[in-house]
C-alpha atoms as one frame of an Amber mdcrd trajectory, in Angstrom:
protein
  -2.512 -22.507  34.653  -1.524 -24.007  31.345   1.936 -24.884  30.155   3.432
 -23.854  26.853   6.863 -24.723  25.546   8.806 -22.304  23.371  11.838 -23.291
  21.330  14.077 -20.250  20.895  16.709 -19.696  18.222  19.262 -17.046  19.172
  21.729 -14.894  17.312  25.167 -16.501  17.187  26.886 -16.388  20.571  23.869
 -14.895  22.397  22.126 -17.954  23.912  23.359 -17.357  27.457  22.470 -13.669
  27.308  18.979 -14.491  26.040  18.564 -17.126  28.753  19.591 -14.681  31.490
  17.275 -11.981  30.157  14.353 -14.427  30.053  15.058 -15.580  33.614  15.281
 -11.982  34.830  12.322 -10.508  32.942   9.616 -13.146  32.389   7.724 -14.105
  35.536   5.812 -16.875  33.730   9.047 -18.771  33.043   9.190 -22.073  34.909
  12.281 -23.680  33.373  14.714 -22.814  30.613  17.172 -25.281  29.100  20.040
 -24.856  26.678  19.611 -27.564  24.055  21.282 -28.981  20.965  19.832 -29.017
  17.490  18.004 -26.464  15.393  17.093 -24.273  18.390  19.271 -23.028  21.242
  16.865 -22.822  24.189  13.711 -24.578  25.367  11.485 -22.622  27.741   8.543
 -23.869  29.768   6.082 -21.138  30.658   2.889 -21.248  32.713   0.147 -18.910
  31.557  -3.218 -18.061  33.067  -6.214 -19.407  31.089  -7.174 -15.901  29.989
  -3.662 -15.041  28.711  -3.301 -14.748  24.932  -0.522 -17.165  23.949   0.308
 -15.406  20.693   0.557 -12.027  22.360   2.695 -13.481  25.177   5.169 -15.084
  22.772   5.398 -12.129  20.387   5.569  -9.426  23.068   7.518 -11.133  25.861
   9.716 -13.836  24.296  10.397 -12.679  20.742  11.322  -9.172  21.884  14.194
 -10.344  24.087  17.454  -8.991  22.651  19.213 -11.723  20.659  16.138 -13.832
  19.776  16.003 -14.714  16.067  13.114 -17.197  15.890  10.667 -19.117  18.057
   8.506 -22.216  17.745   5.675 -22.660  20.234   4.205 -25.960  21.444   1.000
 -26.248  23.467   0.749 -28.913  26.154  -2.520 -30.821  26.501  -1.790 -32.985
  29.535   1.061 -33.720  31.926   1.735 -37.342  32.806   3.528 -38.130  36.034
   4.178 -41.354  37.926   1.095 -42.569  39.754  -1.332 -40.355  37.834  -3.959
 -42.020  35.647
């Protein structure tokens, strides 16, 4: 599994509706946070190695009602306490 992070900009007043829809409809969602700044939500998704990231974002995340824009970040490595 590989992690991707997607920043999501929502239509005005729709962030909680988008968050609920993502939680209900996207099985690959691990965590979703409401955030401050240019974007409204930050989602962490785990995809299988063979999954197409672009297709996942455009077909699963960007099509949620109320999503205006997304920005996707790919994670290379996770660092945790005690891991070298």
